[in-house]
N, C-alpha and C positions, 0 to 999 in steps of 0.2 A: 582874132587868137581866139581858142577860144575861152569857157568858161574859169574850164578848168587851169586852164594854164595862167589865166590872171589871177587863179583862188594862189595858185603855187607860187608867183613871182611877186605874192603879197605877203605871204604868210613865209618865204625868205628872204623879203628884205632886197626882192629883188635880184638873189643871184643865181643863179642857171643849176642849175639838181637834175639828177639824174632821178628817175621811179625810184633806185634799187636807194638811194640816198638819201632819200626822202625816208622808206622806211627806218633804214637801220636808226636814223633820225629818231621819229617816235617810238620804236621799240626801246631804242634808250632813256626817251624822256620816261618811259611809262615804268620802263626797271624804276627806276632810281626813283620813282614816287609812289610805287608801292610797298622799297626795298626802304622808306623813308616813314611810309605809313607800320607797316610790320613793326620797324625798329621800334617807332613812340610807343605801340602797341604791346610791345612784350616791356620793354619799359615801366610801361602804369602798373602793368601787371604783376611785372616781381617787384617796384614800388609796394603795393598792395601787400603781394604774400610774403615776401622778406627782407625789405626793406630799402629806407633811401641811396643809404652807399651800392649795395648792390644794381639797381635801378640803369644808372648811365652805363654800366659798364657790358650790362646783356643789351640794353636798345643798339648801344653799338655795335657791338655785334655780329647783334645780327641784321642791323642792316649792312655790315662789311661783305658778312656771309649774303647776302642779297644779290647785291650788287657784281660778286662774284660769278653768283650760280648766273643770271640776267645776261652778263659779257661773256661768259661761256655760254649760255643757249645760242646768243646770238652771234658768237664766233661761228660756232657749230656750223648753224642752216647757210652761211657761205661758206663750209668746206676748209674749213680755215680751225687750225688747232696751234 
């Protein structure tokens, strides 16, 4: 067993995964993380400019748009729509 196989089994708790599944998992996690950071940044910026009541709405909106866009990019990469 190669070191890369051991690392893959350790990272995915011993489950057998195809390389494409691992790439999808990393892409989805990074998409959610980036969307979360952008949503928090939008909420903070909006809180400073507009006010407290609009900040959560803007943050959730930016987060949702980021997740939808990330999912669209991942599905488009597989040739699915």
